[in-house]
N, CA, C and O atoms as a MOPAC input file, in Angstrom:
PM7 MOZYME 1SCF
protein

 N     32.92900 1     0.94300 1   -20.94800 1
 C     32.37400 1     1.66600 1   -19.92000 1
 C     32.25000 1     0.98900 1   -18.38200 1
 O     32.01800 1    -0.21900 1   -18.32500 1
 N     32.37300 1     1.60500 1   -17.37900 1
 C     32.69900 1     0.83900 1   -15.95600 1
 C     31.18100 1     0.95400 1   -15.46500 1
 O     30.50700 1     1.98000 1   -15.55400 1
 N     30.72400 1    -0.35200 1   -14.89600 1
 C     29.37000 1    -0.51600 1   -14.35600 1
 C     29.35900 1     0.58900 1   -13.05800 1
 O     30.21300 1     0.69600 1   -12.17800 1
 N     28.29800 1     1.25400 1   -13.20500 1
 C     27.86700 1     2.29300 1   -12.17800 1
 C     27.47100 1     1.53500 1   -10.84100 1
 O     27.04700 1     0.38100 1   -10.90500 1
 N     27.60700 1     2.15600 1    -9.70200 1
 C     27.19300 1     1.55300 1    -8.43200 1
 C     25.68800 1     1.83500 1    -8.21200 1
 O     25.33600 1     2.88600 1    -8.74700 1
 N     24.69000 1     1.15300 1    -7.54800 1
 C     23.39800 1     1.37100 1    -7.24700 1
 C     23.22800 1     2.70200 1    -6.88100 1
 O     22.17100 1     3.20800 1    -7.25900 1
 N     24.13000 1     3.52800 1    -6.12900 1
 C     23.97100 1     4.93600 1    -5.63900 1
 C     24.04800 1     5.47400 1    -6.81500 1
 O     23.00600 1     6.05000 1    -7.12800 1
 N     25.17700 1     5.52500 1    -7.87100 1
 C     25.20300 1     6.25100 1    -9.20700 1
 C     24.02900 1     5.99500 1   -10.05100 1
 O     23.69700 1     6.91800 1   -10.79400 1
 N     23.43100 1     5.05900 1   -10.07200 1
 C     22.49900 1     4.44900 1   -11.19600 1
 C     21.05000 1     5.40200 1   -10.57600 1
 O     20.26900 1     5.95000 1   -11.35500 1
 N     20.91700 1     5.45100 1    -9.22500 1
 C     19.95700 1     6.18300 1    -8.64200 1
 C     19.96200 1     7.72500 1    -8.71500 1
 O     18.90900 1     8.36200 1    -8.71800 1
 N     21.06500 1     8.25000 1    -8.76900 1
 C     21.38300 1     9.61700 1    -8.96500 1
 C     21.08400 1     9.96600 1   -10.54100 1
 O     20.61000 1    11.03500 1   -10.92500 1
 N     21.40300 1     9.00700 1   -11.27000 1
 C     21.23900 1     9.13200 1   -12.79600 1
 C     19.65500 1     9.29700 1   -13.14900 1
 O     19.07100 1    10.18200 1   -13.77500 1
 N     19.15200 1     8.04700 1   -12.47600 1
 C     17.67700 1     8.18100 1   -12.71300 1
 C     17.06500 1     9.65900 1   -12.07800 1
 O     15.91300 1     9.94900 1   -12.39900 1
 N     17.71400 1    10.45600 1   -11.31300 1
 C     17.03900 1    11.58300 1   -10.71500 1
 C     17.43800 1    12.65600 1   -11.76700 1
 O     16.88300 1    13.75400 1   -11.71500 1
 N     18.32600 1    12.40700 1   -12.67300 1
 C     18.52200 1    13.45900 1   -13.71400 1
 C     17.47000 1    13.50000 1   -14.85900 1
 O     17.32700 1    14.43500 1   -15.64700 1
 N     16.86300 1    12.51600 1   -14.83400 1
 C     15.83600 1    12.28200 1   -15.98300 1
 C     15.00100 1    13.50600 1   -15.96800 1
 O     14.94700 1    14.18100 1   -16.99600 1
 N     14.33100 1    13.87100 1   -14.88700 1
 C     13.50100 1    14.86300 1   -14.72500 1
 C     14.23200 1    16.31100 1   -15.22500 1
 O     13.57600 1    17.08700 1   -15.92000 1
 N     15.29400 1    16.55600 1   -14.92700 1
 C     16.02200 1    17.71300 1   -15.08900 1
 C     16.23900 1    17.89500 1   -16.71100 1
 O     15.92000 1    18.88500 1   -17.36900 1
 N     16.84200 1    16.73000 1   -17.17400 1
 C     16.90900 1    16.39300 1   -18.58300 1
 C     15.79700 1    16.82200 1   -19.37000 1
 O     15.94900 1    17.48900 1   -20.39200 1
 N     14.42400 1    16.37800 1   -18.82800 1
 C     13.50500 1    16.43200 1   -19.57900 1
 C     12.86500 1    17.87200 1   -19.66300 1
 O     12.27100 1    18.34200 1   -20.63300 1
 N     13.12700 1    18.52300 1   -18.35400 1
 C     12.83000 1    19.82100 1   -18.27000 1
 C     13.72500 1    20.86600 1   -19.06600 1
 O     13.21000 1    21.90000 1   -19.49300 1
 N     14.99600 1    20.60100 1   -19.24900 1
 C     15.80800 1    21.56500 1   -20.23500 1
 C     15.46400 1    21.03600 1   -21.65400 1
 O     15.52700 1    21.93800 1   -22.49000 1
 N     15.11000 1    19.79000 1   -22.17200 1
 C     15.02000 1    19.65700 1   -23.43700 1
 C     13.56800 1    20.04700 1   -23.60900 1
 O     13.21800 1    20.21000 1   -24.77800 1
 N     12.76100 1    20.20700 1   -22.77700 1
 C     11.28400 1    20.88900 1   -23.02600 1
 C     11.59200 1    22.27400 1   -23.25700 1
 O     10.89000 1    22.78100 1   -24.13200 1
 N     12.57000 1    23.14600 1   -22.64200 1
 C     12.58600 1    24.42200 1   -22.79400 1
 C     13.09800 1    24.58800 1   -24.18700 1
 O     12.72000 1    25.58800 1   -24.79700 1
 N     13.89400 1    23.76000 1   -24.76900 1
 C     14.33300 1    23.81800 1   -25.97900 1
 C     13.50700 1    23.52700 1   -27.03600 1
 O     13.42000 1    24.10500 1   -28.12000 1
 N     12.85200 1    22.48600 1   -26.57900 1
 C     11.74600 1    21.99100 1   -27.70500 1
 C     11.84200 1    20.39000 1   -28.11700 1
 O     12.84700 1    20.04400 1   -28.73800 1
 N     11.13400 1    19.69500 1   -27.89200 1
 C     11.22100 1    18.12800 1   -28.03900 1
 C     11.45900 1    17.88800 1   -29.57100 1
 O     12.18900 1    16.98900 1   -29.98800 1
 N     10.85000 1    18.67900 1   -30.29200 1
 C     10.79400 1    18.49100 1   -31.75900 1
 C     12.30700 1    18.91800 1   -32.42500 1
 O     12.51300 1    18.55700 1   -33.58400 1
 N     13.28800 1    19.62300 1   -31.76200 1
 C     14.40100 1    19.72400 1   -32.26200 1
 C     15.40000 1    18.81700 1   -31.99900 1
 O     15.64300 1    18.51000 1   -30.83200 1
 N     16.08800 1    18.28800 1   -33.02900 1
 C     16.96700 1    16.91500 1   -33.00100 1
 C     18.22000 1    17.70100 1   -32.29900 1
 O     18.50500 1    18.89400 1   -32.40200 1
 N     18.87500 1    16.69000 1   -31.56300 1
 C     19.89100 1    16.96600 1   -30.65000 1
 C     21.10200 1    17.46400 1   -31.48700 1
 O     21.95300 1    18.11900 1   -30.88400 1
 N     21.25700 1    17.24000 1   -32.70900 1
 C     22.47700 1    17.47800 1   -33.58900 1
 C     22.18200 1    19.15200 1   -34.03100 1
 O     23.09700 1    19.84400 1   -34.47700 1
 N     20.83600 1    19.66200 1   -33.84700 1
 C     20.65200 1    20.78900 1   -34.27700 1
 C     20.45300 1    21.93600 1   -32.92700 1
 O     19.88900 1    23.02500 1   -33.03200 1
 N     21.00500 1    21.43400 1   -31.80000 1
 C     21.09200 1    22.24600 1   -30.62200 1
 C     22.17000 1    23.15800 1   -30.69100 1
 O     23.21000 1    22.67700 1   -31.14000 1
 N     22.19700 1    24.59300 1   -30.29600 1
 C     23.39000 1    25.30100 1   -30.32900 1
 C     24.16700 1    25.09300 1   -29.20700 1
 O     23.78400 1    24.48800 1   -28.20600 1
 N     25.25800 1    25.59100 1   -29.36500 1
 C     26.14700 1    25.36900 1   -28.10100 1
 C     25.50200 1    25.72100 1   -26.72500 1
 O     25.52700 1    24.86800 1   -25.83800 1
 N     24.90400 1    26.98000 1   -26.49900 1
 C     24.10600 1    27.33500 1   -25.41800 1
 C     23.15500 1    26.27000 1   -25.00900 1
 O     23.10000 1    25.94200 1   -23.82400 1
 N     22.40500 1    25.70700 1   -25.90200 1
 C     21.27200 1    24.67100 1   -25.59600 1
 C     21.68600 1    23.47700 1   -25.08300 1
 O     21.10600 1    22.88000 1   -24.17600 1
 N     22.89400 1    23.03400 1   -25.76400 1
 C     23.53800 1    21.73500 1   -25.36500 1
 C     24.21800 1    22.15700 1   -23.93100 1
 O     23.94800 1    21.43700 1   -22.97000 1
 N     24.89600 1    23.04000 1   -23.77500 1
 C     25.45700 1    23.69000 1   -22.51400 1
 C     24.20200 1    23.47300 1   -21.27000 1
 O     24.37600 1    22.91300 1   -20.18800 1
 N     22.97000 1    24.05900 1   -21.75300 1
 C     22.10600 1    24.19700 1   -20.62900 1
 C     21.55700 1    22.73100 1   -20.44800 1
 O     21.26900 1    22.39400 1   -19.30000 1
 N     21.39200 1    21.86300 1   -21.43200 1
 C     20.98200 1    20.42900 1   -20.83100 1
 C     22.20700 1    19.73800 1   -20.20600 1
 O     21.86300 1    18.81900 1   -19.46300 1
 N     23.40100 1    19.89600 1   -20.28400 1
 C     24.55300 1    19.37200 1   -19.48300 1
 C     24.40000 1    19.98000 1   -18.25900 1
 O     24.36400 1    19.28600 1   -17.24400 1
 N     24.29800 1    21.26200 1   -18.20600 1
 C     24.27800 1    21.82300 1   -16.75600 1
 C     23.20600 1    21.29400 1   -15.99100 1
 O     23.37300 1    21.05800 1   -14.79400 1
 N     22.03800 1    21.06700 1   -16.60100 1
 C     20.83300 1    20.53400 1   -15.92600 1
 C     21.23500 1    19.34900 1   -15.39900 1
 O     21.13800 1    19.12700 1   -14.19200 1
 N     21.74900 1    18.43800 1   -16.29700 1
 C     22.06500 1    16.92500 1   -15.90500 1
 C     23.23300 1    16.80900 1   -14.93800 1
 O     23.21700 1    15.85200 1   -14.16300 1
 N     24.23500 1    17.66100 1   -14.89100 1
 C     25.54400 1    17.54900 1   -14.07200 1
 C     25.00100 1    17.87200 1   -12.90500 1
 O     25.04100 1    17.06700 1   -11.97400 1
 N     24.36900 1    19.18400 1   -12.76500 1
 C     23.94300 1    19.67600 1   -11.60800 1
 C     23.07500 1    18.58100 1   -10.70600 1
 O     23.40400 1    18.22000 1    -9.57600 1
 N     22.00200 1    18.16300 1   -11.36900 1
 C     21.14200 1    17.18900 1   -10.60300 1
 C     22.06600 1    16.05000 1   -10.14200 1
 O     21.97400 1    15.69600 1    -8.96700 1
 N     22.87700 1    15.49000 1   -10.88900 1
 C     23.63300 1    14.42500 1   -10.60800 1
 C     24.37900 1    14.52100 1    -9.30000 1
 O     24.29000 1    13.73500 1    -8.35700 1
 N     25.12700 1    15.60000 1    -9.38600 1
 C     25.95300 1    16.15100 1    -8.29100 1
 C     25.10500 1    16.25000 1    -7.08800 1
 O     25.33200 1    15.55200 1    -6.09900 1
 N     24.36500 1    16.89700 1    -7.13000 1
 C     23.35100 1    17.49400 1    -6.05200 1
 C     22.74200 1    16.08500 1    -5.25300 1
 O     22.80800 1    15.92600 1    -4.03400 1
 N     22.07000 1    14.99600 1    -6.33100 1
 C     21.97500 1    13.85900 1    -5.76600 1
 C     22.84200 1    12.84700 1    -5.01300 1
 O     22.49800 1    12.31500 1    -3.95800 1
 N     24.04700 1    12.62000 1    -5.67600 1
 C     25.23900 1    12.27500 1    -5.10100 1
 C     25.68500 1    12.89500 1    -3.56400 1
 O     26.08100 1    12.22100 1    -2.61400 1
 N     25.53300 1    14.12000 1    -3.60100 1
 C     25.66600 1    14.80900 1    -2.15300 1
 C     24.78400 1    14.48500 1    -1.29400 1
 O     25.11200 1    14.06900 1    -0.18300 1
 N     23.35900 1    14.64000 1    -1.71600 1
 C     22.22800 1    14.17300 1    -0.74400 1
 C     22.42900 1    12.78600 1    -0.35800 1
 O     22.19700 1    12.49900 1     0.81700 1
 N     22.84700 1    11.82100 1    -1.20700 1
 C     22.89800 1    10.44100 1    -0.63800 1
 C     23.90600 1    10.23200 1     0.36900 1
 O     23.80100 1     9.56100 1     1.39600 1
 N     25.13300 1    11.04400 1    -0.14900 1
 C     26.32800 1    10.90100 1     0.95000 1
 C     25.75700 1    11.59000 1     2.18600 1
 O     26.01600 1    11.07300 1     3.27300 1
 N     25.02900 1    12.66700 1     2.15100 1
 C     24.69300 1    13.20100 1     3.53000 1
 C     23.81700 1    12.34600 1     4.32200 1
 O     23.80700 1    12.40000 1     5.55200 1
 N     22.96600 1    11.43500 1     3.53900 1
 C     22.20400 1    10.46300 1     4.21700 1
 C     22.97700 1     9.30800 1     4.65900 1
 O     22.42900 1     8.44900 1     5.35000 1
 N     24.02300 1     9.22600 1     4.37200 1
 C     24.95900 1     8.18900 1     5.08200 1
 C     25.30400 1     8.41800 1     6.55500 1
 O     25.12700 1     9.49300 1     7.12800 1
 N     25.80900 1     7.32200 1     7.11400 1
 C     26.44400 1     7.76900 1     8.35500 1
 C     27.30300 1     8.82200 1     8.77100 1
 O     27.25300 1     9.42600 1     9.84300 1
 N     28.10900 1     8.99200 1     7.81600 1
 C     29.19000 1    10.09700 1     7.99300 1
 C     29.08800 1    10.97100 1     6.85700 1
 O     29.16500 1    10.56500 1     5.69800 1
 N     28.92100 1    12.13400 1     7.17700 1
 C     28.46600 1    13.32600 1     6.18100 1
 C     29.65100 1    13.77600 1     5.75100 1
 O     30.71200 1    13.53400 1     6.32500 1
 N     29.52800 1    14.47900 1     4.68200 1
 C     30.75200 1    15.08900 1     3.74900 1
 C     31.84700 1    15.65700 1     4.47000 1
 O     31.54300 1    16.18700 1     5.53900 1
 N     32.93400 1    15.67000 1     4.16900 1
 C     34.18600 1    16.14300 1     4.72900 1
 C     34.03600 1    17.71500 1     4.62600 1
 O     34.34200 1    18.40900 1     5.59600 1
 N     33.55700 1    18.29200 1     3.42700 1
 C     33.15000 1    19.69000 1     3.47400 1
 C     31.89600 1    20.03200 1     3.83900 1
 O     30.82000 1    19.89500 1     3.25800 1
 N     32.22400 1    20.55300 1     5.01500 1
 C     30.78400 1    21.29600 1     5.95600 1
 C     31.19200 1    22.23200 1     6.59800 1
 O     31.51300 1    22.08600 1     7.77800 1
 N     31.28500 1    23.59700 1     5.86300 1
 C     31.57000 1    24.73200 1     6.26800 1
 C     30.46700 1    25.13700 1     7.44800 1
 O     29.25900 1    24.97700 1     7.27800 1
 N     30.98200 1    25.62500 1     8.53600 1
 C     30.29700 1    26.10200 1     9.77700 1
 C     29.72700 1    25.05800 1    10.48900 1
 O     29.13500 1    25.34600 1    11.52900 1
 N     29.79800 1    23.76200 1    10.09000 1
 C     29.28000 1    22.78900 1    10.82900 1
 C     29.88200 1    22.11000 1    12.03100 1
 O     31.10300 1    22.14800 1    12.18600 1
 N     29.21600 1    21.58000 1    12.76600 1
 C     30.10900 1    20.77200 1    13.91900 1
 C     30.95500 1    19.71400 1    13.18500 1
 O     30.51800 1    19.24500 1    12.13400 1
 N     32.07100 1    19.33500 1    13.65000 1
 C     33.03600 1    18.20600 1    13.21100 1
 C     32.08000 1    17.00400 1    13.67900 1
 O     31.22100 1    16.92800 1    14.55700 1
 N     32.66100 1    15.94600 1    12.58000 1
 C     31.76400 1    14.75200 1    12.54300 1
 C     32.85000 1    13.68500 1    13.37800 1
 O     34.07700 1    13.75600 1    13.31500 1
 N     32.16000 1    12.81500 1    14.06500 1
 C     32.81300 1    11.87300 1    14.85900 1
 C     33.69600 1    10.96800 1    13.71600 1
 O     33.22900 1    10.50800 1    12.67400 1
 N     34.99800 1    10.84900 1    14.16200 1
 C     35.80600 1     9.99400 1    13.15500 1
 C     36.43400 1     8.77500 1    13.83300 1
 O     37.52100 1     8.93900 1    14.38800 1
 N     35.93100 1     7.72400 1    13.84200 1
 C     36.22900 1     6.52700 1    14.63000 1
 C     37.62900 1     6.31100 1    14.40000 1
 O     38.30100 1     5.96200 1    15.37100 1
 N     38.24300 1     6.47200 1    13.17100 1
 C     39.62700 1     6.13300 1    13.08700 1
 C     40.57200 1     7.08700 1    13.94500 1
 O     41.47600 1     6.70500 1    14.68800 1
 N     40.24300 1     8.21600 1    13.73400 1
 C     41.23900 1     9.15900 1    14.29000 1
 C     40.92600 1     8.98800 1    15.76700 1
 O     41.89500 1     9.06900 1    16.52300 1
 N     39.73700 1     8.76700 1    16.29800 1
 C     39.45700 1     8.80000 1    17.60900 1
 C     40.13300 1     7.70900 1    18.32400 1
 O     40.60900 1     7.88100 1    19.44700 1
 N     40.18700 1     6.54000 1    17.66800 1
 C     40.83000 1     5.25300 1    18.23900 1
 C     42.36600 1     5.46900 1    18.26300 1
 O     42.98800 1     4.50000 1    18.69900 1
 N     43.08500 1     6.51200 1    17.89400 1
 C     44.30000 1     6.45800 1    17.68200 1
 C     44.89400 1     7.25100 1    19.14600 1
 O     44.41600 1     8.36700 1    19.35400 1
 N     45.62400 1     6.86700 1    19.87200 1
 C     46.10300 1     7.77900 1    21.01000 1
 C     46.61600 1     8.77600 1    20.67700 1
 O     47.16200 1     8.85900 1    19.57700 1
 N     46.56800 1     9.96100 1    21.68400 1
 C     47.28200 1    11.28500 1    21.23500 1
 C     48.68900 1    11.03800 1    21.09900 1
 O     49.22400 1    10.15100 1    21.76600 1
 N     49.41000 1    11.83400 1    20.19500 1
 C     50.74000 1    11.77700 1    20.10800 1
 C     51.52700 1    12.50800 1    21.34000 1
 O     50.89200 1    13.39600 1    21.90900 1
 N     52.74000 1    12.24700 1    21.77000 1
 C     53.33400 1    13.00400 1    22.66700 1
 C     54.10000 1    14.01300 1    21.92700 1
 O     53.99800 1    14.13000 1    20.70500 1
 N     54.88600 1    14.76200 1    22.67000 1
 C     55.37400 1    15.85900 1    22.12700 1
 C     56.16400 1    15.53100 1    20.99500 1
 O     56.00500 1    16.04700 1    19.88900 1
 N     57.13200 1    14.55700 1    21.30900 1
 C     58.20200 1    14.00900 1    20.25000 1
 C     57.74300 1    12.69600 1    20.08400 1
 O     57.89000 1    11.84600 1    20.96200 1
 N     56.99600 1    12.40000 1    18.62200 1
 C     56.57700 1    10.93300 1    18.32900 1
 C     57.40900 1    10.04800 1    18.20700 1
 O     57.05200 1     8.87600 1    18.09600 1
 N     58.75200 1    10.42900 1    18.20200 1
 C     59.75900 1     9.46000 1    18.25700 1
 C     60.55700 1     9.25300 1    19.58700 1
 O     61.57000 1     8.55500 1    19.62100 1
 N     60.16500 1     9.74900 1    20.42900 1
 C     60.96700 1     9.67100 1    21.70500 1
 C     61.05800 1     8.08700 1    22.16300 1
 O     61.99900 1     7.74900 1    22.88000 1
 N     60.20100 1     7.24400 1    21.79700 1
 C     60.34800 1     6.11500 1    22.38200 1
 C     61.30300 1     4.98500 1    21.61500 1
 O     61.33100 1     3.77600 1    21.84300 1
 N     62.05900 1     5.72000 1    20.66400 1
 C     62.56900 1     4.92000 1    19.51300 1
 C     64.22200 1     5.01200 1    19.88700 1
 O     65.10300 1     4.70800 1    19.08200 1
 N     64.43400 1     5.42900 1    21.08600 1
 C     65.99400 1     5.65200 1    21.37400 1
 C     66.52300 1     4.19800 1    21.35000 1
 O     65.97300 1     3.21800 1    21.85300 1
 N     67.77800 1     4.24300 1    20.62400 1
 C     68.54400 1     2.95700 1    20.63600 1
 C     67.81500 1     1.85100 1    19.74200 1
 O     68.30900 1     0.74400 1    19.52800 1
 N     66.66600 1     2.25100 1    19.27700 1
 C     66.15700 1     1.33000 1    18.42100 1
 C     66.65000 1     1.26300 1    17.04200 1
 O     66.07000 1     0.38700 1    16.40100 1
 N     67.47700 1     1.86900 1    16.42700 1
 C     67.96300 1     1.72900 1    15.26900 1
 C     69.01800 1     1.10800 1    15.18900 1
 O     69.90500 1     1.44300 1    15.97400 1
 N     69.28700 1     0.00800 1    14.23100 1
 C     70.37900 1    -0.55500 1    14.38400 1
 C     71.87600 1     0.14400 1    14.18100 1
 O     72.89500 1    -0.27500 1    14.73000 1
 N     71.82300 1     1.13000 1    13.41400 1
 C     72.99900 1     1.88200 1    13.07500 1
 C     73.35400 1     2.67700 1    14.14700 1
 O     74.52700 1     3.04900 1    14.17300 1
 N     72.49500 1     3.08200 1    15.18500 1
 C     73.12200 1     3.93200 1    16.27100 1
 C     73.83200 1     3.19000 1    17.04800 1
 O     73.49600 1     2.02100 1    17.23700 1
 N     74.92500 1     3.71800 1    17.63300 1
 C     75.73700 1     3.07000 1    18.53300 1
 C     75.75000 1     3.65000 1    19.94200 1
 O     75.21800 1     4.75900 1    19.98300 1
 N     76.17400 1     3.24100 1    21.00500 1
 C     76.11900 1     3.48800 1    22.11900 1
 C     77.35500 1     4.21500 1    22.50800 1
 O     78.33500 1     3.60100 1    22.08600 1
 N     77.66200 1     5.25500 1    23.13300 1
 C     78.84700 1     5.80000 1    23.51100 1
 C     79.44300 1     5.16700 1    24.64600 1
 O     80.52000 1     5.57200 1    25.08400 1

């Protein structure tokens, strides 16, 4: 098993509440092996949804928000902003730079 990052561990801890709520709805006295498929899926859905939501929330709290931001203003991208804009032909400065090119 791969060690989880601190952010992943924090997200996993957030799942405990939702796991408890889902298990409570089924009944704590019912053994896990006796869960129906629907009951097991409801527990899995609660845990996965809580984990994904918390990871997304942690990502949003970081300096650069998620790439998927429908309808939101574009995010500053220091990598793209530091690159000079391309000319119409990005290879225009390569005239006679290739060793196999011969001059007429």
